[in-house]
N, CA, C and O atoms as a Tripos MOL2 file, in Angstrom:
@<TRIPOS>MOLECULE
protein
  244   243    61     0     0
PROTEIN
NO_CHARGES

@<TRIPOS>ATOM
      1 N          12.3040  -18.1380    3.2710 N.3       1 UNK1
      2 CA         12.5780  -16.5100    2.7030 C.3       1 UNK1
      3 C          11.2750  -16.0970    2.3350 C.2       1 UNK1
      4 O          10.4150  -16.7850    1.7850 O.2       1 UNK1
      5 N          11.1770  -14.4040    2.8380 N.am      2 UNK2
      6 CA         10.4510  -13.5790    2.9080 C.3       2 UNK2
      7 C          10.0490  -13.2540    1.4900 C.2       2 UNK2
      8 O          10.8920  -12.8770    0.6760 O.2       2 UNK2
      9 N           9.2910  -13.3370    1.3080 N.am      3 UNK3
     10 CA          8.5040  -12.1570   -0.0060 C.3       3 UNK3
     11 C           8.2530  -11.0200   -0.3090 C.2       3 UNK3
     12 O           8.1140  -10.6130   -1.4620 O.2       3 UNK3
     13 N           8.1760  -10.4450    0.5890 N.am      4 UNK4
     14 CA          8.3860   -8.7300    1.4990 C.3       4 UNK4
     15 C           9.6200   -8.0340    2.7130 C.2       4 UNK4
     16 O          10.0080   -8.4070    3.8200 O.2       4 UNK4
     17 N           9.8940   -7.0470    1.9620 N.am      5 UNK5
     18 CA         11.1970   -6.9960    2.8590 C.3       5 UNK5
     19 C          10.1350   -5.9240    4.0840 C.2       5 UNK5
     20 O           9.1720   -5.1600    4.0120 O.2       5 UNK5
     21 N          11.4990   -6.7490    5.6450 N.am      6 UNK6
     22 CA         10.9380   -6.0140    6.5570 C.3       6 UNK6
     23 C           9.9220   -4.4080    6.1420 C.2       6 UNK6
     24 O           8.7690   -4.3690    6.5730 O.2       6 UNK6
     25 N          10.4080   -3.3160    5.3980 N.am      7 UNK7
     26 CA         10.9050   -2.3120    5.0640 C.3       7 UNK7
     27 C           9.6010   -1.8390    5.0660 C.2       7 UNK7
     28 O           8.9910   -0.9980    5.7260 O.2       7 UNK7
     29 N           9.1750   -3.0290    3.6360 N.am      8 UNK8
     30 CA          7.8630   -3.2850    2.4060 C.3       8 UNK8
     31 C           6.3680   -3.2100    3.4900 C.2       8 UNK8
     32 O           5.2910   -2.6220    3.3910 O.2       8 UNK8
     33 N           7.2620   -4.5600    4.9980 N.am      9 UNK9
     34 CA          5.8000   -5.3240    5.4000 C.3       9 UNK9
     35 C           5.5750   -3.6090    6.9710 C.2       9 UNK9
     36 O           4.8240   -3.3820    7.9190 O.2       9 UNK9
     37 N           6.3360   -3.1650    6.5380 N.am     10 UNK10
     38 CA          6.7940   -2.4430    8.0570 C.3      10 UNK10
     39 C           4.6710   -1.1000    6.8150 C.2      10 UNK10
     40 O           3.4880   -0.9830    7.1370 O.2      10 UNK10
     41 N           5.4250   -0.6140    5.7080 N.am     11 UNK11
     42 CA          5.0830    0.1510    4.2560 C.3      11 UNK11
     43 C           3.3560   -0.0940    4.4760 C.2      11 UNK11
     44 O           2.4870    0.7760    4.5270 O.2      11 UNK11
     45 N           3.2250   -1.3560    4.5680 N.am     12 UNK12
     46 CA          1.5650   -1.3990    3.6990 C.3      12 UNK12
     47 C           1.1790   -1.5100    5.4930 C.2      12 UNK12
     48 O           0.2050   -0.8280    5.8120 O.2      12 UNK12
     49 N           1.8010   -2.2330    6.5450 N.am     13 UNK13
     50 CA          1.2390   -1.8340    7.6740 C.3      13 UNK13
     51 C           0.4670   -0.6410    7.4590 C.2      13 UNK13
     52 O          -0.6910   -0.5770    7.0450 O.2      13 UNK13
     53 N           1.2790    0.3520    7.8040 N.am     14 UNK14
     54 CA          0.6080    1.6570    7.8150 C.3      14 UNK14
     55 C          -0.2210    2.0270    6.8770 C.2      14 UNK14
     56 O          -1.0440    2.7550    7.4300 O.2      14 UNK14
     57 N          -0.5230    1.9100    5.4950 N.am     15 UNK15
     58 CA         -0.9340    2.0570    4.9710 C.3      15 UNK15
     59 C          -2.3860    2.0430    5.7470 C.2      15 UNK15
     60 O          -3.0720    2.9420    6.2330 O.2      15 UNK15
     61 N          -2.5910    0.1820    5.6130 N.am     16 UNK16
     62 CA         -3.7560    0.0360    6.1170 C.3      16 UNK16
     63 C          -4.5680    0.0350    7.3970 C.2      16 UNK16
     64 O          -5.7650   -0.2320    7.5070 O.2      16 UNK16
     65 N          -3.2670    0.5570    8.8360 N.am     17 UNK17
     66 CA         -4.0270    0.9820    9.4400 C.3      17 UNK17
     67 C          -4.6390    2.2430    8.4140 C.2      17 UNK17
     68 O          -5.5980    1.7780    7.7980 O.2      17 UNK17
     69 N          -4.4830    3.1470    8.1790 N.am     18 UNK18
     70 CA         -4.8500    4.4170    7.7010 C.3      18 UNK18
     71 C          -6.0750    4.1230    7.0550 C.2      18 UNK18
     72 O          -7.0750    4.4780    7.6800 O.2      18 UNK18
     73 N          -6.2970    3.4410    5.7170 N.am     19 UNK19
     74 CA         -7.5490    2.7240    5.4140 C.3      19 UNK19
     75 C          -8.3530    1.9170    6.2860 C.2      19 UNK19
     76 O          -9.4730    1.6290    5.8640 O.2      19 UNK19
     77 N          -7.8410    1.2790    7.9880 N.am     20 UNK20
     78 CA         -8.6010    1.2480    9.2090 C.3      20 UNK20
     79 C          -9.2940    2.6920    9.7900 C.2      20 UNK20
     80 O         -10.4580    2.9520   10.0930 O.2      20 UNK20
     81 N          -8.5650    3.1730    9.8000 N.am     21 UNK21
     82 CA         -8.8740    4.3770   10.0190 C.3      21 UNK21
     83 C         -10.5690    5.7850    9.8430 C.2      21 UNK21
     84 O         -11.3610    6.5520   10.3910 O.2      21 UNK21
     85 N          -9.8000    4.8140    7.9850 N.am     22 UNK22
     86 CA        -10.9030    5.8210    7.1450 C.3      22 UNK22
     87 C         -10.2290    7.2060    6.8510 C.2      22 UNK22
     88 O         -10.9980    8.1640    6.7630 O.2      22 UNK22
     89 N          -8.9450    7.4180    6.6950 N.am     23 UNK23
     90 CA         -8.3600    8.3100    5.8660 C.3      23 UNK23
     91 C          -7.0530    8.1150    5.4540 C.2      23 UNK23
     92 O          -6.0690    8.7300    5.8660 O.2      23 UNK23
     93 N          -7.0870    7.0720    4.4730 N.am     24 UNK24
     94 CA         -6.4450    6.9060    3.3480 C.3      24 UNK24
     95 C          -6.9340    6.7150    2.3600 C.2      24 UNK24
     96 O          -7.3930    5.5960    2.1320 O.2      24 UNK24
     97 N          -7.0020    7.5770    1.5630 N.am     25 UNK25
     98 CA         -7.1870    8.4050    0.4180 C.3      25 UNK25
     99 C          -6.9990    7.8790   -0.9380 C.2      25 UNK25
    100 O          -5.8630    7.4060   -0.9320 O.2      25 UNK25
    101 N          -7.4020    7.7520   -1.8330 N.am     26 UNK26
    102 CA         -6.8420    6.9850   -3.9420 C.3      26 UNK26
    103 C          -6.7060    8.5130   -4.2730 C.2      26 UNK26
    104 O          -7.1530    9.6040   -3.9180 O.2      26 UNK26
    105 N          -5.6040    7.8060   -5.3870 N.am     27 UNK27
    106 CA         -5.2600    8.9220   -6.6730 C.3      27 UNK27
    107 C          -4.0860    9.9600   -5.9880 C.2      27 UNK27
    108 O          -3.7210   10.1090   -4.8210 O.2      27 UNK27
    109 N          -3.6800   10.5900   -7.2370 N.am     28 UNK28
    110 CA         -2.5430   11.5520   -7.0740 C.3      28 UNK28
    111 C          -3.2050   12.5990   -5.9030 C.2      28 UNK28
    112 O          -4.3080   13.1440   -5.8560 O.2      28 UNK28
    113 N          -1.8940   12.6410   -4.8650 N.am     29 UNK29
    114 CA         -2.4340   13.7250   -4.0430 C.3      29 UNK29
    115 C          -3.7430   13.4340   -2.7670 C.2      29 UNK29
    116 O          -4.0850   13.9640   -1.7100 O.2      29 UNK29
    117 N          -4.1480   12.3510   -3.5560 N.am     30 UNK30
    118 CA         -5.9700   12.4770   -3.1710 C.3      30 UNK30
    119 C          -7.1480   12.8600   -2.8120 C.2      30 UNK30
    120 O          -7.9280   13.1100   -1.8930 O.2      30 UNK30
    121 N          -6.8100   12.7620   -4.7170 N.am     31 UNK31
    122 CA         -8.3060   13.7650   -5.0420 C.3      31 UNK31
    123 C         -10.0110   12.7830   -4.7680 C.2      31 UNK31
    124 O         -11.1710   13.1110   -4.5200 O.2      31 UNK31
    125 N          -9.1270   11.2420   -5.0340 N.am     32 UNK32
    126 CA         -9.6210   10.0720   -5.7230 C.3      32 UNK32
    127 C         -11.3350    9.8470   -4.3540 C.2      32 UNK32
    128 O         -12.3720    9.1860   -4.4050 O.2      32 UNK32
    129 N         -10.9480   10.4680   -3.7070 N.am     33 UNK33
    130 CA        -11.5690    9.8990   -2.0470 C.3      33 UNK33
    131 C         -10.9970    9.0400   -1.6780 C.2      33 UNK33
    132 O          -9.8740    8.6140   -1.9480 O.2      33 UNK33
    133 N         -12.3320    8.4900   -0.5230 N.am     34 UNK34
    134 CA        -11.6460    7.1250    0.6350 C.3      34 UNK34
    135 C         -11.5890    6.4450   -0.3180 C.2      34 UNK34
    136 O         -12.3950    6.2060   -1.2170 O.2      34 UNK34
    137 N         -10.3540    6.0430   -0.0610 N.am     35 UNK35
    138 CA        -10.6600    3.7280   -0.3760 C.3      35 UNK35
    139 C         -12.0480    3.4870    0.7510 C.2      35 UNK35
    140 O         -12.4520    3.8110    1.8670 O.2      35 UNK35
    141 N         -12.3370    2.8290   -0.2280 N.am     36 UNK36
    142 CA        -13.7670    1.4640    0.7150 C.3      36 UNK36
    143 C         -13.2600   -0.0340    0.5790 C.2      36 UNK36
    144 O         -13.6120   -0.9140    1.3640 O.2      36 UNK36
    145 N         -12.1820   -0.2950   -0.7640 N.am     37 UNK37
    146 CA        -12.0610   -1.5550   -1.0530 C.3      37 UNK37
    147 C         -11.1220   -2.3480   -0.3550 C.2      37 UNK37
    148 O         -10.4170   -1.4680    0.1380 O.2      37 UNK37
    149 N         -10.4630   -3.8340    0.1550 N.am     38 UNK38
    150 CA         -9.4210   -3.5360    1.4830 C.3      38 UNK38
    151 C          -8.3240   -3.8850    0.4390 C.2      38 UNK38
    152 O          -7.1180   -3.7550    0.6510 O.2      38 UNK38
    153 N          -8.9990   -4.4400   -0.9570 N.am     39 UNK39
    154 CA         -8.2180   -4.7310   -1.4610 C.3      39 UNK39
    155 C          -7.3520   -3.6700   -1.9680 C.2      39 UNK39
    156 O          -6.1480   -3.7250   -1.7170 O.2      39 UNK39
    157 N          -7.9730   -2.4470   -2.8450 N.am     40 UNK40
    158 CA         -7.5390   -1.7400   -2.6500 C.3      40 UNK40
    159 C          -6.2860   -0.6540   -1.7210 C.2      40 UNK40
    160 O          -5.6830    0.4190   -1.6950 O.2      40 UNK40
    161 N          -6.4120   -1.3290   -1.3810 N.am     41 UNK41
    162 CA         -5.8560   -0.4670    0.0330 C.3      41 UNK41
    163 C          -4.2530   -1.0790   -0.1610 C.2      41 UNK41
    164 O          -3.1880   -0.4620   -0.1440 O.2      41 UNK41
    165 N          -4.5690   -2.7860   -0.3850 N.am     42 UNK42
    166 CA         -3.3040   -3.8800   -0.2520 C.3      42 UNK42
    167 C          -2.3670   -2.5570   -1.4180 C.2      42 UNK42
    168 O          -1.3280   -1.9470   -1.1640 O.2      42 UNK42
    169 N          -3.2180   -2.4920   -2.6450 N.am     43 UNK43
    170 CA         -2.1450   -2.3940   -3.7780 C.3      43 UNK43
    171 C          -1.8510   -1.2460   -3.5970 C.2      43 UNK43
    172 O          -0.9260   -0.8620   -4.3130 O.2      43 UNK43
    173 N          -2.3770   -0.3220   -2.7350 N.am     44 UNK44
    174 CA         -1.4240    1.2570   -2.7630 C.3      44 UNK44
    175 C          -0.1790    1.3110   -1.7540 C.2      44 UNK44
    176 O           0.8810    1.9240   -1.8810 O.2      44 UNK44
    177 N          -0.5930    0.5460   -0.7900 N.am     45 UNK45
    178 CA          0.4850    0.1150   -0.0210 C.3      45 UNK45
    179 C           2.1490   -0.6890   -0.5900 C.2      45 UNK45
    180 O           3.2630   -0.4940   -0.1040 O.2      45 UNK45
    181 N           1.7360   -1.6710   -1.8480 N.am     46 UNK46
    182 CA          2.3780   -2.1820   -2.2450 C.3      46 UNK46
    183 C           3.6710   -1.3310   -2.8170 C.2      46 UNK46
    184 O           4.8860   -1.3210   -2.6240 O.2      46 UNK46
    185 N           2.4320   -0.4120   -3.8700 N.am     47 UNK47
    186 CA          2.6940    0.1680   -4.6820 C.3      47 UNK47
    187 C           3.5450    1.6840   -3.7550 C.2      47 UNK47
    188 O           4.3260    2.4290   -4.3480 O.2      47 UNK47
    189 N           3.3240    1.7900   -2.8760 N.am     48 UNK48
    190 CA          3.7450    2.5250   -1.8230 C.3      48 UNK48
    191 C           5.1890    2.5040   -1.3730 C.2      48 UNK48
    192 O           6.0580    3.3660   -1.2440 O.2      48 UNK48
    193 N           5.1050    0.9090   -1.1400 N.am     49 UNK49
    194 CA          6.4380    0.1460   -0.4140 C.3      49 UNK49
    195 C           7.1390    0.2040   -1.4350 C.2      49 UNK49
    196 O           8.3270    0.4990   -1.3080 O.2      49 UNK49
    197 N           6.5520   -0.0780   -2.8080 N.am     50 UNK50
    198 CA          8.0540   -0.4240   -4.4380 C.3      50 UNK50
    199 C           8.5630    0.9490   -4.2780 C.2      50 UNK50
    200 O           9.7500    1.1080   -3.9920 O.2      50 UNK50
    201 N           7.7070    2.0450   -4.4490 N.am     51 UNK51
    202 CA          8.1840    3.5500   -4.7540 C.3      51 UNK51
    203 C           9.4370    4.0630   -3.3540 C.2      51 UNK51
    204 O          10.4260    4.7340   -3.6450 O.2      51 UNK51
    205 N           9.2630    3.7820   -2.4520 N.am     52 UNK52
    206 CA         10.3540    3.6840   -1.2330 C.3      52 UNK52
    207 C          11.0800    2.7660   -1.1200 C.2      52 UNK52
    208 O          11.6560    2.4870   -0.0690 O.2      52 UNK52
    209 N          11.1950    2.0460   -2.3320 N.am     53 UNK53
    210 CA         13.2530    1.3210   -2.6080 C.3      53 UNK53
    211 C          12.5000   -0.2460   -1.9850 C.2      53 UNK53
    212 O          12.6890   -1.0230   -2.9220 O.2      53 UNK53
    213 N          11.7930   -0.9880   -0.9150 N.am     54 UNK54
    214 CA         11.1170   -1.8190   -0.4350 C.3      54 UNK54
    215 C          10.9480   -3.4850   -1.8530 C.2      54 UNK54
    216 O          10.3760   -3.5900   -2.9370 O.2      54 UNK54
    217 N          11.9100   -4.5770   -0.8840 N.am     55 UNK55
    218 CA         12.1720   -5.6340   -2.1090 C.3      55 UNK55
    219 C          10.0340   -6.0310   -2.3360 C.2      55 UNK55
    220 O           9.7810   -6.9940   -1.6120 O.2      55 UNK55
    221 N           9.2740   -5.7410   -2.7690 N.am     56 UNK56
    222 CA          8.5460   -6.6260   -3.4890 C.3      56 UNK56
    223 C           8.0340   -7.0750   -4.5990 C.2      56 UNK56
    224 O           8.4620   -6.4090   -5.5420 O.2      56 UNK56
    225 N           6.9750   -8.2870   -5.0810 N.am     57 UNK57
    226 CA          7.3600   -9.3310   -6.0940 C.3      57 UNK57
    227 C           6.2810   -7.9320   -7.0700 C.2      57 UNK57
    228 O           5.4020   -7.0770   -6.9640 O.2      57 UNK57
    229 N           7.7700   -8.9930   -8.4860 N.am     58 UNK58
    230 CA          6.8870   -8.0450   -9.8490 C.3      58 UNK58
    231 C           5.6860   -8.0750  -10.0280 C.2      58 UNK58
    232 O           5.1880   -9.1180   -9.6060 O.2      58 UNK58
    233 N           4.7100   -7.1050  -10.6530 N.am     59 UNK59
    234 CA          3.1310   -7.4430  -10.8960 C.3      59 UNK59
    235 C           3.0800   -7.7800  -11.5070 C.2      59 UNK59
    236 O           4.0310   -7.7270  -12.2870 O.2      59 UNK59
    237 N           1.8500   -8.5420  -11.8480 N.am     60 UNK60
    238 CA          1.7390  -10.1080  -12.2700 C.3      60 UNK60
    239 C           1.2290   -9.1100  -13.9730 C.2      60 UNK60
    240 O           0.5790   -8.0650  -13.9460 O.2      60 UNK60
    241 N           1.5810   -9.5860  -14.8810 N.am     61 UNK61
    242 CA          1.6260   -9.0720  -15.9990 C.3      61 UNK61
    243 C           0.4340  -10.7200  -16.9820 C.2      61 UNK61
    244 O           0.1870  -10.6690  -18.1870 O.2      61 UNK61
@<TRIPOS>BOND
     1     1     2 1
     2     2     3 1
     3     3     4 2
     4     3     5 am
     5     5     6 1
     6     6     7 1
     7     7     8 2
     8     7     9 am
     9     9    10 1
    10    10    11 1
    11    11    12 2
    12    11    13 am
    13    13    14 1
    14    14    15 1
    15    15    16 2
    16    15    17 am
    17    17    18 1
    18    18    19 1
    19    19    20 2
    20    19    21 am
    21    21    22 1
    22    22    23 1
    23    23    24 2
    24    23    25 am
    25    25    26 1
    26    26    27 1
    27    27    28 2
    28    27    29 am
    29    29    30 1
    30    30    31 1
    31    31    32 2
    32    31    33 am
    33    33    34 1
    34    34    35 1
    35    35    36 2
    36    35    37 am
    37    37    38 1
    38    38    39 1
    39    39    40 2
    40    39    41 am
    41    41    42 1
    42    42    43 1
    43    43    44 2
    44    43    45 am
    45    45    46 1
    46    46    47 1
    47    47    48 2
    48    47    49 am
    49    49    50 1
    50    50    51 1
    51    51    52 2
    52    51    53 am
    53    53    54 1
    54    54    55 1
    55    55    56 2
    56    55    57 am
    57    57    58 1
    58    58    59 1
    59    59    60 2
    60    59    61 am
    61    61    62 1
    62    62    63 1
    63    63    64 2
    64    63    65 am
    65    65    66 1
    66    66    67 1
    67    67    68 2
    68    67    69 am
    69    69    70 1
    70    70    71 1
    71    71    72 2
    72    71    73 am
    73    73    74 1
    74    74    75 1
    75    75    76 2
    76    75    77 am
    77    77    78 1
    78    78    79 1
    79    79    80 2
    80    79    81 am
    81    81    82 1
    82    82    83 1
    83    83    84 2
    84    83    85 am
    85    85    86 1
    86    86    87 1
    87    87    88 2
    88    87    89 am
    89    89    90 1
    90    90    91 1
    91    91    92 2
    92    91    93 am
    93    93    94 1
    94    94    95 1
    95    95    96 2
    96    95    97 am
    97    97    98 1
    98    98    99 1
    99    99   100 2
   100    99   101 am
   101   101   102 1
   102   102   103 1
   103   103   104 2
   104   103   105 am
   105   105   106 1
   106   106   107 1
   107   107   108 2
   108   107   109 am
   109   109   110 1
   110   110   111 1
   111   111   112 2
   112   111   113 am
   113   113   114 1
   114   114   115 1
   115   115   116 2
   116   115   117 am
   117   117   118 1
   118   118   119 1
   119   119   120 2
   120   119   121 am
   121   121   122 1
   122   122   123 1
   123   123   124 2
   124   123   125 am
   125   125   126 1
   126   126   127 1
   127   127   128 2
   128   127   129 am
   129   129   130 1
   130   130   131 1
   131   131   132 2
   132   131   133 am
   133   133   134 1
   134   134   135 1
   135   135   136 2
   136   135   137 am
   137   137   138 1
   138   138   139 1
   139   139   140 2
   140   139   141 am
   141   141   142 1
   142   142   143 1
   143   143   144 2
   144   143   145 am
   145   145   146 1
   146   146   147 1
   147   147   148 2
   148   147   149 am
   149   149   150 1
   150   150   151 1
   151   151   152 2
   152   151   153 am
   153   153   154 1
   154   154   155 1
   155   155   156 2
   156   155   157 am
   157   157   158 1
   158   158   159 1
   159   159   160 2
   160   159   161 am
   161   161   162 1
   162   162   163 1
   163   163   164 2
   164   163   165 am
   165   165   166 1
   166   166   167 1
   167   167   168 2
   168   167   169 am
   169   169   170 1
   170   170   171 1
   171   171   172 2
   172   171   173 am
   173   173   174 1
   174   174   175 1
   175   175   176 2
   176   175   177 am
   177   177   178 1
   178   178   179 1
   179   179   180 2
   180   179   181 am
   181   181   182 1
   182   182   183 1
   183   183   184 2
   184   183   185 am
   185   185   186 1
   186   186   187 1
   187   187   188 2
   188   187   189 am
   189   189   190 1
   190   190   191 1
   191   191   192 2
   192   191   193 am
   193   193   194 1
   194   194   195 1
   195   195   196 2
   196   195   197 am
   197   197   198 1
   198   198   199 1
   199   199   200 2
   200   199   201 am
   201   201   202 1
   202   202   203 1
   203   203   204 2
   204   203   205 am
   205   205   206 1
   206   206   207 1
   207   207   208 2
   208   207   209 am
   209   209   210 1
   210   210   211 1
   211   211   212 2
   212   211   213 am
   213   213   214 1
   214   214   215 1
   215   215   216 2
   216   215   217 am
   217   217   218 1
   218   218   219 1
   219   219   220 2
   220   219   221 am
   221   221   222 1
   222   222   223 1
   223   223   224 2
   224   223   225 am
   225   225   226 1
   226   226   227 1
   227   227   228 2
   228   227   229 am
   229   229   230 1
   230   230   231 1
   231   231   232 2
   232   231   233 am
   233   233   234 1
   234   234   235 1
   235   235   236 2
   236   235   237 am
   237   237   238 1
   238   238   239 1
   239   239   240 2
   240   239   241 am
   241   241   242 1
   242   242   243 1
   243   243   244 2
@<TRIPOS>SUBSTRUCTURE
     1 UNK1         2 RESIDUE 1 A UNK
     2 UNK2         6 RESIDUE 1 A UNK
     3 UNK3        10 RESIDUE 1 A UNK
     4 UNK4        14 RESIDUE 1 A UNK
     5 UNK5        18 RESIDUE 1 A UNK
     6 UNK6        22 RESIDUE 1 A UNK
     7 UNK7        26 RESIDUE 1 A UNK
     8 UNK8        30 RESIDUE 1 A UNK
     9 UNK9        34 RESIDUE 1 A UNK
    10 UNK10       38 RESIDUE 1 A UNK
    11 UNK11       42 RESIDUE 1 A UNK
    12 UNK12       46 RESIDUE 1 A UNK
    13 UNK13       50 RESIDUE 1 A UNK
    14 UNK14       54 RESIDUE 1 A UNK
    15 UNK15       58 RESIDUE 1 A UNK
    16 UNK16       62 RESIDUE 1 A UNK
    17 UNK17       66 RESIDUE 1 A UNK
    18 UNK18       70 RESIDUE 1 A UNK
    19 UNK19       74 RESIDUE 1 A UNK
    20 UNK20       78 RESIDUE 1 A UNK
    21 UNK21       82 RESIDUE 1 A UNK
    22 UNK22       86 RESIDUE 1 A UNK
    23 UNK23       90 RESIDUE 1 A UNK
    24 UNK24       94 RESIDUE 1 A UNK
    25 UNK25       98 RESIDUE 1 A UNK
    26 UNK26      102 RESIDUE 1 A UNK
    27 UNK27      106 RESIDUE 1 A UNK
    28 UNK28      110 RESIDUE 1 A UNK
    29 UNK29      114 RESIDUE 1 A UNK
    30 UNK30      118 RESIDUE 1 A UNK
    31 UNK31      122 RESIDUE 1 A UNK
    32 UNK32      126 RESIDUE 1 A UNK
    33 UNK33      130 RESIDUE 1 A UNK
    34 UNK34      134 RESIDUE 1 A UNK
    35 UNK35      138 RESIDUE 1 A UNK
    36 UNK36      142 RESIDUE 1 A UNK
    37 UNK37      146 RESIDUE 1 A UNK
    38 UNK38      150 RESIDUE 1 A UNK
    39 UNK39      154 RESIDUE 1 A UNK
    40 UNK40      158 RESIDUE 1 A UNK
    41 UNK41      162 RESIDUE 1 A UNK
    42 UNK42      166 RESIDUE 1 A UNK
    43 UNK43      170 RESIDUE 1 A UNK
    44 UNK44      174 RESIDUE 1 A UNK
    45 UNK45      178 RESIDUE 1 A UNK
    46 UNK46      182 RESIDUE 1 A UNK
    47 UNK47      186 RESIDUE 1 A UNK
    48 UNK48      190 RESIDUE 1 A UNK
    49 UNK49      194 RESIDUE 1 A UNK
    50 UNK50      198 RESIDUE 1 A UNK
    51 UNK51      202 RESIDUE 1 A UNK
    52 UNK52      206 RESIDUE 1 A UNK
    53 UNK53      210 RESIDUE 1 A UNK
    54 UNK54      214 RESIDUE 1 A UNK
    55 UNK55      218 RESIDUE 1 A UNK
    56 UNK56      222 RESIDUE 1 A UNK
    57 UNK57      226 RESIDUE 1 A UNK
    58 UNK58      230 RESIDUE 1 A UNK
    59 UNK59      234 RESIDUE 1 A UNK
    60 UNK60      238 RESIDUE 1 A UNK
    61 UNK61      242 RESIDUE 1 A UNK
């Protein structure tokens, strides 16, 4: 059983591609500057996948 849906995997893949190209920005409307940390890029991808309605594990509490 997959942890993430196909839609979520695709979204995270898109974000990681942006990170590798150096075009991924953090914060609202990218005002936080370039993302330099791989873990932060993954977190952004998961967050965007969750907003898009993909199946993503719940946040750790």
